[in-house]
MDAnalysis code that builds the backbone (N, CA, C; Angstrom):
import MDAnalysis as mda
import numpy as np

u = mda.Universe.empty(678, n_residues=226, atom_resindex=np.repeat(np.arange(226), 3), trajectory=True)
u.add_TopologyAttr("name", ["N", "CA", "C"] * 226)
u.add_TopologyAttr("resid", np.arange(1, 227))
u.add_TopologyAttr("resname", ["UNK", "UNK", "UNK", "UNK", "UNK", "UNK", "UNK", "UNK", "UNK", "UNK", "UNK", "UNK", "UNK", "UNK", "UNK", "UNK", "UNK", "UNK", "UNK", "UNK", "UNK", "UNK", "UNK", "UNK", "UNK", "UNK", "UNK", "UNK", "UNK", "UNK", "UNK", "UNK", "UNK", "UNK", "UNK", "UNK", "UNK", "UNK", "UNK", "UNK", "UNK", "UNK", "UNK", "UNK", "UNK", "UNK", "UNK", "UNK", "UNK", "UNK", "UNK", "UNK", "UNK", "UNK", "UNK", "UNK", "UNK", "UNK", "UNK", "UNK", "UNK", "UNK", "UNK", "UNK", "UNK", "UNK", "UNK", "UNK", "UNK", "UNK", "UNK", "UNK", "UNK", "UNK", "UNK", "UNK", "UNK", "UNK", "UNK", "UNK", "UNK", "UNK", "UNK", "UNK", "UNK", "UNK", "UNK", "UNK", "UNK", "UNK", "UNK", "UNK", "UNK", "UNK", "UNK", "UNK", "UNK", "UNK", "UNK", "UNK", "UNK", "UNK", "UNK", "UNK", "UNK", "UNK", "UNK", "UNK", "UNK", "UNK", "UNK", "UNK", "UNK", "UNK", "UNK", "UNK", "UNK", "UNK", "UNK", "UNK", "UNK", "UNK", "UNK", "UNK", "UNK", "UNK", "UNK", "UNK", "UNK", "UNK", "UNK", "UNK", "UNK", "UNK", "UNK", "UNK", "UNK", "UNK", "UNK", "UNK", "UNK", "UNK", "UNK", "UNK", "UNK", "UNK", "UNK", "UNK", "UNK", "UNK", "UNK", "UNK", "UNK", "UNK", "UNK", "UNK", "UNK", "UNK", "UNK", "UNK", "UNK", "UNK", "UNK", "UNK", "UNK", "UNK", "UNK", "UNK", "UNK", "UNK", "UNK", "UNK", "UNK", "UNK", "UNK", "UNK", "UNK", "UNK", "UNK", "UNK", "UNK", "UNK", "UNK", "UNK", "UNK", "UNK", "UNK", "UNK", "UNK", "UNK", "UNK", "UNK", "UNK", "UNK", "UNK", "UNK", "UNK", "UNK", "UNK", "UNK", "UNK", "UNK", "UNK", "UNK", "UNK", "UNK", "UNK", "UNK", "UNK", "UNK", "UNK", "UNK", "UNK", "UNK", "UNK", "UNK", "UNK", "UNK", "UNK", "UNK", "UNK", "UNK", "UNK", "UNK", "UNK", "UNK"])
u.atoms.positions = np.array([
    [66.558, 34.913, 21.451],
    [65.049, 35.851, 21.149],
    [64.714, 35.114, 20.047],
    [65.602, 35.188, 18.662],
    [64.252, 34.913, 17.776],
    [63.138, 33.529, 17.960],
    [64.013, 32.675, 18.609],
    [63.213, 31.362, 19.034],
    [61.999, 30.682, 20.176],
    [62.178, 32.435, 20.576],
    [61.578, 32.708, 21.530],
    [60.360, 33.027, 21.067],
    [60.662, 33.961, 19.770],
    [59.710, 34.737, 18.778],
    [58.677, 33.631, 18.305],
    [59.441, 32.889, 17.909],
    [58.303, 32.032, 16.576],
    [58.183, 30.874, 17.749],
    [58.203, 30.616, 18.803],
    [57.596, 29.533, 19.656],
    [56.364, 30.654, 20.037],
    [56.312, 31.962, 19.993],
    [55.372, 32.950, 20.969],
    [54.102, 32.736, 19.632],
    [54.691, 32.933, 18.331],
    [54.334, 33.016, 17.169],
    [53.336, 31.362, 16.877],
    [53.918, 30.655, 16.959],
    [53.470, 29.503, 16.252],
    [52.140, 28.735, 17.734],
    [52.313, 28.861, 18.668],
    [51.783, 29.534, 19.878],
    [50.044, 30.348, 20.026],
    [50.540, 31.266, 19.315],
    [49.320, 32.234, 18.568],
    [48.752, 31.010, 17.870],
    [49.252, 30.784, 16.721],
    [47.994, 30.510, 16.046],
    [47.718, 29.127, 16.376],
    [47.953, 28.513, 16.873],
    [47.804, 26.868, 17.973],
    [46.291, 27.520, 18.872],
    [46.594, 29.011, 19.052],
    [44.858, 29.420, 20.551],
    [44.266, 29.601, 19.000],
    [44.267, 30.460, 18.152],
    [43.322, 31.021, 17.301],
    [42.825, 29.892, 16.758],
    [43.756, 28.887, 16.194],
    [43.115, 26.947, 15.604],
    [42.110, 26.809, 16.823],
    [42.883, 27.027, 18.195],
    [41.518, 26.332, 18.899],
    [40.374, 26.784, 18.985],
    [40.166, 28.646, 18.693],
    [39.299, 29.702, 18.855],
    [38.032, 29.197, 17.700],
    [38.734, 29.350, 16.875],
    [37.633, 28.950, 15.518],
    [37.002, 26.922, 15.479],
    [37.838, 26.210, 15.714],
    [37.186, 25.505, 16.058],
    [36.127, 24.678, 17.121],
    [36.078, 25.305, 18.123],
    [35.409, 25.546, 19.265],
    [33.778, 26.354, 18.737],
    [34.148, 27.260, 17.750],
    [33.233, 28.230, 17.668],
    [32.059, 27.544, 17.197],
    [31.184, 28.154, 18.179],
    [29.337, 27.401, 17.413],
    [28.345, 28.895, 17.089],
    [28.928, 29.491, 16.572],
    [28.661, 30.996, 16.205],
    [27.344, 30.964, 14.874],
    [26.273, 31.274, 15.141],
    [25.198, 30.431, 13.745],
    [25.047, 31.986, 12.643],
    [24.839, 31.658, 11.952],
    [24.684, 33.440, 11.058],
    [23.623, 33.465, 10.820],
    [23.055, 34.628, 11.057],
    [21.929, 35.206, 11.626],
    [21.078, 35.120, 10.655],
    [20.851, 35.033, 9.453],
    [20.281, 34.244, 8.361],
    [20.148, 32.600, 8.493],
    [20.751, 32.570, 9.351],
    [20.594, 30.738, 9.553],
    [19.306, 30.437, 11.225],
    [19.385, 31.292, 11.638],
    [18.575, 31.143, 12.932],
    [17.292, 30.834, 12.982],
    [16.829, 29.793, 13.855],
    [15.828, 29.555, 13.796],
    [14.587, 30.973, 13.676],
    [13.326, 30.518, 12.556],
    [12.510, 31.993, 11.755],
    [11.510, 30.933, 11.105],
    [10.431, 31.997, 11.949],
    [9.569, 31.460, 11.356],
    [8.223, 32.722, 10.809],
    [7.955, 32.996, 9.875],
    [6.800, 34.233, 9.952],
    [5.611, 33.920, 9.166],
    [4.422, 33.575, 9.694],
    [3.061, 33.795, 9.010],
    [2.061, 34.829, 9.218],
    [1.733, 34.860, 7.756],
    [0.697, 35.748, 7.712],
    [-0.549, 35.118, 7.661],
    [-1.788, 35.815, 8.059],
    [-3.175, 35.440, 8.459],
    [-3.713, 35.549, 6.932],
    [-4.203, 35.498, 5.810],
    [-4.882, 36.206, 4.457],
    [-6.594, 36.021, 5.210],
    [-6.813, 35.795, 6.132],
    [-8.514, 35.336, 6.121],
    [-8.791, 36.466, 7.265],
    [-9.717, 37.205, 7.037],
    [-10.599, 38.051, 7.865],
    [-10.635, 37.099, 9.211],
    [-10.374, 35.912, 10.079],
    [-10.648, 35.444, 10.457],
    [-12.143, 35.412, 11.042],
    [-12.679, 34.788, 12.283],
    [-14.187, 34.020, 12.248],
    [-15.115, 34.891, 12.560],
    [-16.525, 34.204, 11.891],
    [-17.554, 35.567, 11.833],
    [-18.303, 35.829, 12.955],
    [-17.347, 34.499, 13.559],
    [-18.578, 34.975, 15.221],
    [-17.464, 34.944, 16.422],
    [-16.264, 35.425, 15.947],
    [-15.367, 35.951, 16.758],
    [-14.440, 36.992, 15.823],
    [-15.024, 38.427, 15.693],
    [-13.840, 39.341, 15.013],
    [-12.657, 39.732, 15.808],
    [-11.821, 39.682, 14.448],
    [-10.241, 40.078, 14.980],
    [-9.953, 38.766, 15.616],
    [-10.261, 37.685, 15.096],
    [-9.708, 35.699, 15.833],
    [-8.321, 35.864, 15.342],
    [-8.392, 36.674, 13.947],
    [-7.118, 36.524, 13.395],
    [-5.820, 36.634, 14.014],
    [-5.921, 37.586, 15.233],
    [-4.308, 37.623, 16.518],
    [-3.800, 37.172, 16.589],
    [-4.678, 35.341, 17.578],
    [-4.445, 34.312, 17.893],
    [-3.345, 33.383, 17.212],
    [-3.026, 33.867, 16.016],
    [-1.508, 33.234, 15.203],
    [-0.229, 34.050, 14.632],
    [-0.661, 35.552, 15.810],
    [0.703, 36.378, 15.264],
    [1.446, 36.297, 16.572],
    [2.668, 36.671, 16.517],
    [3.576, 36.787, 17.920],
    [4.595, 35.179, 17.744],
    [4.718, 34.465, 16.792],
    [5.083, 32.891, 16.803],
    [6.392, 33.618, 16.030],
    [6.503, 34.340, 15.481],
    [7.682, 35.134, 14.534],
    [8.779, 35.158, 15.653],
    [8.250, 35.336, 16.589],
    [9.516, 35.699, 17.932],
    [9.957, 34.679, 18.954],
    [10.700, 33.493, 17.964],
    [11.128, 32.499, 18.541],
    [12.336, 32.313, 19.458],
    [11.508, 31.504, 20.947],
    [12.624, 31.845, 21.822],
    [13.622, 30.205, 21.642],
    [13.227, 29.095, 21.020],
    [13.483, 27.741, 20.912],
    [12.832, 26.767, 20.139],
    [13.992, 26.698, 19.458],
    [13.583, 25.314, 17.948],
    [14.322, 24.444, 18.513],
    [13.104, 23.057, 18.299],
    [14.038, 22.071, 19.173],
    [13.300, 20.557, 18.484],
    [14.868, 19.594, 18.114],
    [13.998, 18.265, 16.996],
    [13.964, 17.336, 17.906],
    [12.958, 16.336, 16.876],
    [12.319, 15.062, 17.778],
    [12.155, 14.450, 16.639],
    [12.686, 12.931, 16.925],
    [11.678, 11.897, 15.947],
    [11.154, 10.736, 16.906],
    [10.189, 10.595, 15.507],
    [9.019, 8.867, 16.456],
    [9.296, 7.534, 15.700],
    [9.526, 6.446, 16.012],
    [9.548, 5.761, 14.981],
    [8.541, 5.074, 15.765],
    [8.565, 3.396, 14.769],
    [7.425, 2.360, 15.299],
    [7.164, 1.596, 14.831],
    [7.326, -0.418, 15.641],
    [7.264, -0.792, 14.465],
    [5.985, -1.305, 13.384],
    [6.186, -2.171, 12.210],
    [5.112, -2.668, 11.544],
    [6.261, -4.087, 11.409],
    [5.384, -4.792, 10.319],
    [5.372, -6.170, 9.771],
    [6.434, -6.019, 8.819],
    [6.691, -4.456, 8.179],
    [7.286, -4.420, 7.294],
    [8.660, -4.176, 7.498],
    [8.674, -3.399, 8.690],
    [10.252, -2.968, 9.093],
    [9.404, -1.808, 10.622],
    [10.530, -0.847, 10.592],
    [10.446, 0.325, 11.235],
    [10.167, 1.530, 10.553],
    [8.757, 1.954, 11.065],
    [8.248, 3.862, 10.542],
    [8.917, 4.763, 11.045],
    [9.683, 5.717, 10.353],
    [9.611, 6.949, 11.477],
    [9.444, 8.247, 10.591],
    [9.027, 9.335, 11.626],
    [9.955, 10.404, 10.674],
    [9.960, 11.353, 11.730],
    [10.088, 12.610, 11.565],
    [11.085, 14.048, 12.318],
    [10.071, 15.039, 12.096],
    [10.710, 15.746, 13.372],
    [9.504, 16.931, 14.044],
    [10.625, 17.877, 14.406],
    [10.454, 18.634, 13.466],
    [10.982, 20.657, 13.950],
    [10.152, 21.567, 14.497],
    [9.348, 22.299, 15.998],
    [9.680, 22.347, 16.726],
    [10.090, 23.551, 17.059],
    [9.011, 25.262, 17.278],
    [9.134, 26.330, 17.576],
    [8.687, 26.429, 18.627],
    [9.027, 27.187, 20.097],
    [9.079, 28.098, 20.912],
    [8.067, 29.442, 21.101],
    [7.334, 29.606, 21.255],
    [7.122, 30.786, 21.165],
    [7.444, 31.950, 22.728],
    [6.643, 32.843, 22.419],
    [6.172, 34.238, 23.399],
    [4.694, 33.345, 23.876],
    [4.568, 33.591, 25.349],
    [2.927, 33.399, 25.696],
    [2.354, 31.505, 25.280],
    [3.919, 30.546, 25.352],
    [3.741, 29.401, 25.446],
    [3.079, 29.172, 24.081],
    [3.108, 30.152, 22.666],
    [3.097, 29.523, 21.747],
    [3.802, 28.289, 20.917],
    [2.854, 27.659, 20.092],
    [4.195, 27.027, 19.720],
    [3.513, 25.908, 17.892],
    [4.403, 25.787, 17.474],
    [4.671, 25.501, 15.897],
    [4.987, 24.189, 15.616],
    [4.488, 23.548, 14.674],
    [4.992, 22.379, 14.819],
    [5.104, 21.749, 13.265],
    [6.485, 21.097, 12.502],
    [6.449, 21.105, 11.055],
    [6.242, 19.410, 10.957],
    [5.865, 17.879, 11.271],
    [6.376, 17.387, 11.436],
    [6.501, 16.291, 9.847],
    [7.536, 15.861, 9.773],
    [7.797, 15.193, 7.905],
    [7.559, 13.282, 8.448],
    [6.969, 12.739, 7.613],
    [6.958, 11.241, 7.438],
    [6.189, 10.648, 6.252],
    [5.632, 9.888, 6.656],
    [5.975, 8.496, 7.756],
    [7.002, 7.486, 6.557],
    [8.187, 7.314, 6.967],
    [9.570, 6.604, 6.176],
    [9.590, 5.408, 6.314],
    [10.193, 4.286, 5.724],
    [9.881, 2.925, 6.312],
    [11.271, 2.557, 5.523],
    [12.090, 1.690, 7.176],
    [13.219, 1.152, 7.248],
    [12.551, -0.525, 7.528],
    [13.533, -1.102, 6.299],
    [13.250, -2.842, 6.867],
    [13.967, -3.379, 8.152],
    [15.421, -2.080, 8.577],
    [15.554, -3.018, 10.152],
    [15.401, -1.980, 11.034],
    [15.538, -1.871, 12.334],
    [14.685, -2.146, 13.339],
    [15.345, -0.307, 13.365],
    [15.848, 0.061, 13.554],
    [16.517, 1.864, 13.468],
    [17.216, 2.072, 11.932],
    [16.934, 3.443, 11.560],
    [16.737, 4.265, 10.366],
    [18.206, 4.468, 10.366],
    [19.294, 4.474, 9.355],
    [20.917, 4.302, 8.823],
    [20.548, 6.287, 8.727],
    [21.660, 7.331, 8.874],
    [21.552, 8.894, 8.518],
    [21.161, 8.779, 6.943],
    [21.765, 7.866, 5.915],
    [20.915, 7.495, 4.452],
    [19.587, 7.557, 4.117],
    [19.090, 7.102, 5.440],
    [17.965, 6.439, 4.926],
    [16.717, 8.491, 5.135],
    [17.248, 8.989, 6.660],
    [17.008, 10.239, 7.678],
    [16.995, 11.374, 6.213],
    [18.386, 10.752, 5.464],
    [18.406, 11.726, 4.003],
    [17.419, 12.098, 3.361],
    [16.692, 10.763, 3.314],
    [15.460, 10.658, 2.648],
    [14.880, 11.312, 2.838],
    [14.143, 11.311, 4.076],
    [13.095, 11.432, 4.813],
    [13.140, 13.523, 4.423],
    [14.043, 13.898, 4.551],
    [13.684, 15.446, 4.927],
    [14.190, 15.585, 3.739],
    [14.942, 15.551, 2.635],
    [15.314, 16.116, 0.976],
    [14.384, 16.783, 0.626],
    [14.879, 17.936, -0.225],
    [14.285, 19.059, -0.607],
    [12.740, 18.961, -1.715],
    [12.026, 19.801, -1.374],
    [11.241, 19.589, -2.602],
    [10.063, 20.139, -1.843],
    [8.508, 19.316, -2.904],
    [7.496, 19.758, -2.750],
    [6.991, 18.107, -1.633],
    [5.781, 18.706, -0.091],
    [5.269, 17.662, 0.019],
    [3.687, 17.485, -0.286],
    [3.094, 16.152, 0.222],
    [1.699, 16.725, 0.302],
    [1.335, 16.834, 1.859],
    [0.344, 17.294, 1.676],
    [-0.089, 17.486, 3.328],
    [-0.637, 15.521, 3.908],
    [-0.600, 15.843, 5.298],
    [-1.311, 14.147, 5.201],
    [-1.451, 13.798, 6.896],
    [-2.090, 13.333, 7.539],
    [-2.097, 13.631, 8.909],
    [-0.890, 11.766, 9.764],
    [0.141, 12.819, 10.473],
    [0.946, 12.569, 11.157],
    [0.940, 12.439, 12.570],
    [-0.121, 12.670, 12.427],
    [0.083, 12.654, 14.986],
    [0.023, 13.776, 15.529],
    [-0.061, 14.492, 14.842],
    [-0.026, 15.445, 15.933],
    [-1.276, 15.700, 16.330],
    [-1.698, 16.080, 17.636],
    [-2.842, 15.659, 18.171],
    [-3.430, 15.245, 18.106],
    [-2.977, 13.712, 17.753],
    [-4.031, 12.820, 17.720],
    [-3.099, 11.341, 18.378],
    [-3.516, 10.430, 17.125],
    [-3.008, 8.890, 17.518],
    [-1.674, 9.141, 16.470],
    [-1.655, 7.287, 15.575],
    [-0.179, 7.114, 15.270],
    [-0.641, 8.011, 13.596],
    [1.066, 8.582, 12.628],
    [0.693, 8.894, 12.077],
    [0.271, 7.827, 10.950],
    [-0.323, 8.087, 9.850],
    [-0.165, 7.817, 8.323],
    [1.012, 6.439, 8.111],
    [0.863, 5.823, 7.095],
    [1.951, 5.014, 7.110],
    [2.242, 5.462, 5.362],
    [1.790, 6.040, 5.083],
    [1.961, 6.875, 3.929],
    [3.221, 7.791, 4.181],
    [4.370, 7.704, 2.846],
    [6.022, 8.259, 2.914],
    [5.939, 10.013, 2.415],
    [6.286, 10.982, 1.966],
    [6.871, 12.016, 1.749],
    [5.186, 12.750, 1.823],
    [4.725, 12.759, 3.634],
    [4.136, 13.646, 4.005],
    [4.847, 15.037, 4.873],
    [3.394, 15.640, 5.299],
    [4.171, 17.143, 5.834],
    [2.599, 17.298, 6.786],
    [2.585, 17.331, 7.473],
    [1.454, 17.836, 9.512],
    [2.320, 19.293, 9.667],
    [1.277, 20.456, 9.391],
    [1.819, 20.938, 10.641],
    [0.640, 21.699, 11.751],
    [1.442, 21.483, 12.713],
    [0.683, 22.100, 14.637],
    [0.571, 22.823, 14.571],
    [-0.245, 23.256, 15.058],
    [0.070, 25.008, 15.870],
    [-0.716, 24.992, 17.057],
    [0.053, 25.904, 18.228],
    [-0.301, 26.108, 19.763],
    [-0.775, 27.423, 19.908],
    [-2.374, 28.081, 20.214],
    [-1.540, 29.807, 20.421],
    [-2.026, 29.755, 21.147],
    [-1.823, 31.353, 21.920],
    [-1.352, 32.149, 23.109],
    [-3.243, 31.673, 24.311],
    [-4.102, 30.984, 23.648],
    [-4.948, 31.109, 24.346],
    [-4.701, 28.964, 24.424],
    [-3.911, 28.650, 23.812],
    [-3.719, 27.563, 24.452],
    [-5.380, 26.634, 23.422],
    [-5.538, 27.084, 22.598],
    [-6.296, 26.547, 21.240],
    [-4.642, 25.598, 20.315],
    [-5.982, 24.655, 19.966],
    [-4.737, 23.480, 18.739],
    [-5.335, 24.184, 17.471],
    [-4.194, 24.205, 16.818],
    [-4.551, 24.047, 14.937],
    [-3.952, 23.158, 14.292],
    [-4.161, 22.732, 13.171],
    [-3.739, 21.467, 12.542],
    [-3.940, 21.528, 10.737],
    [-3.106, 21.115, 10.041],
    [-3.759, 21.009, 8.871],
    [-4.532, 20.054, 8.678],
    [-4.250, 19.133, 9.212],
    [-5.486, 17.695, 9.254],
    [-6.424, 18.352, 10.581],
    [-7.646, 18.034, 9.897],
    [-9.065, 18.470, 10.950],
    [-9.062, 16.913, 11.533],
    [-9.670, 17.390, 12.472],
    [-9.266, 16.350, 13.848],
    [-10.496, 16.775, 14.972],
    [-11.061, 15.455, 15.057],
    [-12.840, 15.561, 15.754],
    [-12.350, 14.326, 16.865],
    [-12.630, 14.545, 17.930],
    [-12.913, 13.873, 19.012],
    [-14.301, 13.660, 19.324],
    [-14.450, 12.749, 19.781],
    [-15.990, 12.434, 20.450],
    [-16.163, 10.831, 21.397],
    [-17.152, 10.592, 21.916],
    [-16.681, 9.839, 22.934],
    [-17.669, 8.876, 22.970],
    [-17.627, 7.887, 22.829],
    [-18.664, 6.112, 22.322],
    [-18.557, 5.386, 23.172],
    [-19.396, 4.619, 23.809],
    [-18.916, 3.495, 24.642],
    [-18.044, 2.914, 24.411],
    [-16.866, 3.048, 23.366],
    [-15.619, 1.771, 23.391],
    [-14.575, 3.416, 23.816],
    [-14.982, 4.139, 24.576],
    [-14.036, 5.237, 24.754],
    [-14.713, 6.596, 24.189],
    [-12.837, 7.305, 23.637],
    [-12.786, 8.183, 22.705],
    [-12.512, 7.591, 21.765],
    [-12.871, 8.229, 20.983],
    [-12.902, 8.041, 19.039],
    [-12.629, 9.185, 18.501],
    [-11.442, 9.290, 17.961],
    [-11.006, 10.322, 16.773],
    [-11.173, 9.862, 15.783],
    [-11.519, 11.202, 14.953],
    [-11.750, 11.104, 13.029],
    [-10.692, 12.014, 12.581],
    [-9.511, 11.521, 11.427],
    [-9.179, 13.219, 11.240],
    [-9.054, 13.066, 9.728],
    [-9.585, 14.214, 9.316],
    [-9.444, 14.040, 7.828],
    [-8.342, 15.935, 7.418],
    [-7.734, 15.097, 6.509],
    [-6.856, 16.303, 5.346],
    [-7.917, 16.364, 4.069],
    [-8.248, 17.951, 4.037],
    [-8.173, 18.718, 3.593],
    [-7.395, 19.754, 2.630],
    [-6.756, 20.256, 1.903],
    [-5.729, 20.977, 1.543],
    [-5.906, 21.671, 0.358],
    [-6.846, 21.395, -0.075],
    [-6.654, 22.625, -1.814],
    [-5.923, 23.562, -1.995],
    [-5.107, 23.554, -2.561],
    [-5.215, 24.524, -3.390],
    [-3.246, 24.903, -2.577],
    [-2.797, 23.639, -1.745],
    [-2.345, 24.220, -0.646],
    [-0.915, 23.748, -1.190],
    [0.279, 24.696, 0.013],
    [1.786, 24.217, -0.852],
    [2.474, 24.013, 0.435],
    [3.922, 23.289, 0.186],
    [4.477, 23.217, 1.627],
    [5.709, 22.633, 0.520],
    [6.894, 23.414, 0.766],
    [8.052, 23.484, -0.306],
    [9.402, 23.360, 0.438],
    [10.046, 22.355, 0.599],
    [11.585, 22.158, 1.313],
    [12.650, 22.702, 0.704],
    [13.120, 24.079, 0.484],
    [13.953, 24.487, -0.418],
    [15.218, 24.253, -0.204],
    [15.995, 23.988, 1.113],
    [16.621, 23.933, 0.739],
    [17.564, 23.032, 2.559],
    [18.307, 22.492, 2.187],
    [18.757, 21.116, 3.278],
    [20.652, 21.282, 3.737],
    [20.974, 21.867, 4.694],
    [22.385, 21.911, 4.672],
    [22.219, 21.004, 6.492],
    [23.939, 19.914, 6.371],
    [24.657, 19.823, 7.660],
    [24.735, 21.581, 8.574],
    [24.285, 20.930, 10.254],
    [25.361, 21.884, 10.720],
    [25.030, 20.954, 12.331],
    [26.321, 21.407, 12.727],
    [26.407, 20.558, 14.034],
    [25.061, 20.821, 15.055],
    [24.177, 20.401, 15.837],
    [23.701, 20.825, 17.255],
    [23.744, 20.254, 18.213],
    [25.293, 20.098, 18.624],
    [25.835, 19.410, 19.644],
    [26.918, 18.952, 19.793],
    [28.197, 18.711, 21.033],
    [28.718, 18.630, 20.754],
    [28.915, 16.906, 20.241],
    [29.973, 17.101, 19.093],
    [30.051, 15.567, 17.925],
    [28.469, 15.228, 17.750],
    [26.926, 16.170, 17.492],
    [26.130, 15.522, 16.716],
    [26.213, 16.511, 15.611],
    [25.871, 16.212, 14.611],
    [25.140, 16.464, 13.419],
    [24.226, 16.584, 13.555],
    [23.479, 18.054, 12.758],
    [21.800, 17.995, 12.160],
    [21.507, 18.190, 10.949],
    [20.246, 19.188, 10.918],
    [20.822, 19.396, 9.469],
    [19.047, 20.733, 9.688],
    [19.840, 22.111, 8.978],
    [19.667, 23.231, 8.572],
    [17.987, 23.146, 7.096],
    [16.313, 22.995, 7.918],
    [15.632, 23.387, 6.927],
    [15.237, 24.090, 6.536],
    [15.239, 24.820, 5.529],
    [14.427, 26.027, 5.415],
    [13.180, 25.756, 4.072],
    [12.573, 26.734, 3.935],
    [11.030, 25.956, 3.187],
    [10.168, 27.379, 3.135],
    [8.978, 26.903, 2.738],
    [7.973, 27.924, 2.496],
    [6.299, 27.099, 2.589],
    [5.239, 27.508, 2.707],
    [4.108, 26.829, 2.960],
    [2.704, 28.112, 3.055],
    [1.990, 26.889, 2.496],
    [0.876, 28.405, 2.179],
    [-0.615, 27.133, 1.988],
    [-1.076, 26.772, 3.640],
    [-2.412, 26.216, 3.721],
    [-3.203, 26.279, 4.537],
    [-4.319, 25.556, 5.054],
    [-5.241, 25.839, 6.410],
    [-4.820, 25.276, 7.335],
    [-5.557, 26.150, 8.112],
    [-5.231, 25.164, 10.044],
    [-6.264, 25.540, 10.085],
    [-6.724, 24.283, 10.858],
    [-8.085, 23.856, 11.083],
    [-7.881, 23.647, 13.199],
    [-8.881, 24.404, 13.578],
    [-9.143, 24.579, 15.224],
    [-9.470, 22.708, 15.434],
    [-8.807, 22.064, 16.550],
    [-8.818, 20.704, 16.703],
    [-10.270, 21.008, 17.957],
    [-11.017, 19.827, 17.516],
    [-12.131, 19.437, 17.859],
    [-13.058, 21.053, 17.632],
    [-12.699, 22.099, 16.679],
    [-14.013, 22.966, 16.720],
    [-13.593, 23.132, 15.170],
    [-14.564, 24.958, 14.818],
    [-15.245, 24.935, 12.792],
    [-14.433, 25.906, 13.107],
    [-13.360, 26.575, 13.891],
    [-12.713, 28.114, 12.752],
    [-11.493, 27.319, 12.014],
    [-11.231, 27.954, 11.153],
    [-10.348, 27.643, 10.457],
    [-9.633, 28.827, 9.877],
    [-8.554, 28.912, 9.694],
    [-7.692, 29.937, 9.529],
    [-6.481, 29.965, 7.923],
    [-6.468, 30.385, 7.221],
    [-5.703, 30.248, 5.630],
    [-4.460, 31.184, 6.227],
    [-3.670, 30.650, 6.001],
    [-2.175, 30.374, 6.091],
    [-1.234, 31.007, 5.067],
    [-0.202, 31.291, 5.499],
    [1.317, 31.042, 4.560],
    [2.416, 31.208, 5.174],
    [3.771, 31.431, 4.580],
    [4.689, 31.783, 5.686],
    [6.307, 30.833, 5.069],
    [7.540, 31.595, 6.146],
    [8.453, 30.478, 5.895],
    [8.783, 30.437, 6.880],
    [10.267, 29.820, 6.852],
    [10.490, 28.494, 7.594],
    [11.890, 28.189, 7.672],
    [12.603, 27.930, 9.470],
    [13.956, 27.874, 8.916],
    [13.990, 27.241, 10.479],
    [14.339, 25.995, 10.147],
    [14.881, 25.068, 10.949],
    [15.869, 23.885, 11.233],
    [15.867, 23.108, 12.853],
    [16.712, 22.341, 12.614],
    [15.696, 20.955, 12.995],
    [16.619, 20.206, 11.991],
    [15.891, 18.257, 12.492],
    [17.268, 18.072, 12.337],
    [17.064, 17.074, 13.351],
    [18.493, 15.589, 13.114],
    [18.019, 14.170, 13.696],
    [18.847, 13.000, 13.286],
    [18.112, 11.641, 13.075],
    [18.207, 11.571, 14.670],
    [18.578, 11.776, 15.142],
    [18.690, 12.068, 17.426],
    [18.932, 12.611, 17.888],
])
């Protein structure tokens, strides 16, 4: 009887260990989140327009992606953490554009891309073309429930004899973007990613429009090298 009792005790320990190993529970404070505060009164010609930026705090999905393209000096790369909200709203944070002399970037090089600290705003390809070849930049993009596109980069498209021309301009006076913390997390079976937390204070410009919004907020999202 004693041997049987010892056997069941050992079996219980093994089962508990397996349950713990298979657990994918995420702490509530680590859940994907974006909170936005619109601090301006909206468009003069469209009263109440601040409403277009509300509701994204109810995140339904947080996705991660990377981009790469080749150049003379090697391979350029960056990453995006995108948040899907209700009513087809989406909010995305892109970090880039770093360079590796190799065909693919390493995990260490990816960690250098997402390091903690302050970033400068730049044009990284949201709603436009290729990202600029400059490291240590961030770009925020947003699509509201009315399918209007907004970005920290001013983007204007116009038709010409050579096709569609896209002009970009970055004007972010007194703006800020800080990555406060980066922690490794498991984003899938045998797949590691990073939980990124931080805050921002910037201006969003309507793509191909004249509207602008001053916003600030916090975020918690996932980035991963693949």
